[in-house]
N, C-alpha and C positions, 0 to 999 in steps of 0.2 A: 314518585317522580323527583321530589326534593331531595330524597335520600340518595338516590342515583347521581344526580348533579353533585351532591356534596362529596360522594364517593370518588367520582371522576375529577373534582377539584384537588381532593387529598392526593389521587394517585399520579396527578399531572404537576405535582410540586417538584421543584428542584431537587430536594432530597430523596423523594421517592424515585424519580427517573435516574438520578445518578446511582443509587442503590441498585436498580434494576440492571443497568448496564454492568456495573462492577460485579454484581452478583452472578449474572449470566456468563461473564467472562471466568469468573472463578470456577463455576461449575463446569464450563467447558474444559479449563485445564484438569480438573479432578477427572472428568470422564476420559480425557485423552490419555492421561497418565495410568489410569486404572484399566483401560480396555486396549490401549495400544493399537488403536485402529486409525489409520492414515486420514481417513475422511472425516474423523471427528475432531477437526481442527477447532480450538478454542474460539476463535473469532467467528467462524461459521456457525457453531451452536449459539454464540452470542447475538449474532445477527437475526437468526431464525426465532429465537426467544423474545428479543425486542420487538420485531416486526408482528409476531403473535399477539404480543401484549398490547402493543398500540391499536391493532385491529380489534381485539377483543374489547377494549376500554373506549375505544372511539376517540383516541387523542390524536390530534392533527400533528402532522410531522413538523411543521413549522414551530409548534409549540415545544416539541420534544427537542428539536435543533437549538432553540433559543435557551432552554433551561439545562442542557447539557453542553453548552458552548465551552466551559472550561476544559472538557475532554479534548476537544478541537484545538485549543490553545496549547495544551500540554504536549501535542504532537511534535511541535517544534523544539522545546527543550529536550524531549526524549531523544530526539535524532542527534542534537548537539552532545548530549550525555555520552553518545557513542564515541566521541573525540577521546574520552579518557581509556576506553579499551583500545583504541588504536594507538595511543601514546604508549601503552604497555607492550605493544606488539611492533614499535617503530622499526625494529631490525629488518622486518619483511618490506620496508619501502626503499631501503638502502640499495640503488642500482636498478629499482624497478619503476621509478617515477614516470619516465617516458613511455614504457611499455603499457602501465596502468591508464594514463592519460589517452594513449592511442586506443587501446582496448574499449575504453568507455565511450570514446567519441564514435568509434566505428558501431559499438553496439546500440548507442542512442540514434545515430542516423539510420541504421538499418531498422530499428524498432518503430521509429516515426514512419518513415516511408512505407514499410510493408503494411503496417495496420491501416494508414490512410488508403493505400492502393488496394488492398484486398476489401475494405469497406466500400470504396468507391466502385469497384466491379460489381459489388452486391446491390447497388443502387441506394446507398445511405445518403441523407441529405447533408447539407453543409454543416449544419449545427451538430449532427451526431458526429461527422468525422472530426471536428475540432475538439470535441469533447473525448473521443477516443484517443487522440494523439498523445496526451500526456500521461498515459495508462501506466507507465514504469517509475513514476516519481511519487513522493509521498504526497498525502491528500491535501495539505494546504497549498503545496506548490500547484498540483494539479488543478485545484479549484481556482487559483489566482490566474493560471495560464488560461484555463478554459473561459473564464469571465472576460479576459481581456482580448480574446481572439473570436468571441462571438458564439462560445459553446455554452453549454449548460453546466455549471459547477457541480450540482448534485448528481448529475448523470456521470460526470467525469470521476466522482469518488466511488460511484459504484464500479465502474471499470477498473479503477485502481484496487479496490479490494478483491475483485474478481481475480485480476492479473496476479496479485501478491498471493491469495490463497492457491491458485493453480501452480505457480512457481514454487512456492513452498512445498506442494505435494509432489510435484514430479521433478523438480530440479535436481535434486540429489540423485535420483534413479538414472536421468539423463547423463550427468556428469560421470556416474560409474559406468554406464554403458558405453560411453565414448572414451573411457579409460583416462580421464583427466586426474592427474596425480597432484599438480601444483596446488598448494593451499592458497596462494595468491589468485589463481585462476579461478578456483572454486569460489572464493570471496567475491571476486568482481563480477562473476557469472550471476550469482544469487542477489547482490545488491543492485547491480544494473537493471536486471530483468524483473525483480519483484520487490524492490525497495525494502521497507521496514519488516514485512512479513517473511521475505526472502532471508532478511538479515537474521531474524529470530531463528530460523531453521539452519542458517549458517553457523550461528552460535552453537547450536547442538552438535554441530560437525566439528567444532574446535575453536579455540580462542582466536587464532590467527585469521581463520575464515571469517569469523565474526567481525574482527576488527577490520579488515580489508573491506568486507561487504559494507559496513558502516560509512567507509570513507567513499565507496561507490556511490552510495545514495546521495552524498552531497554533490559530488562531481556530476552525477547524472542529472541532479535537479538544475544546476546551473547550465549544462549543456543543452539540456531540454528546452529550457525558456529561451536560449539563444537561437537554437536551431529551428524550432517550431515555426516561426514566421518565415524563414526562408524556405523550409520545406514546403510550407502551404502555399506559398506565392508560387512555386513550381509545378505542384500537383493540382492545386484547386483552381 
């Protein structure tokens, strides 16, 4: 009994849990590149492996969250770092500033209204509704919005991850089927709908798509924070 407790203590250290997360993600990248199967997204593989590990070792989620908080903190700087990529593709912004802001604004408004409307029709309670609303922004922003509007931050992160993975998987296919050729439009669509995960896929599509997608993340985060209270006041 003592040895089991000691093993759990060792496995729940900050070093062990950070190694678990990074190792799982690197394994996911390896499998994705090796097998070229769309559903084997690195993040999805990492999530499944981490959940399995926590269940197997009986480590509480609150312990895991506290000891891997550095990863949550790094989400912010990683998004800011996309600004350098945007600087390299600054020519795509010239003459497109108004259309970019308009597109993201409309996408933000439709995204918030539609998810709240559909969830309400399905009978979701208010805490679930406000947790769903910030699904298309990065995790730190979604958690802050959900917490300040009476939602559940952890649940909001789950919706963010699901939205990002789904957008990363089907976004490029939808854009091809719709015949979208503009690199700016592709980047805006991926970043606005699927935040960082969509941007990772947009970078695979091209440098310009990735840069514009990174810009869309920032604009989408600001607009979502401003629009959600207004939309919720009308729809809830």
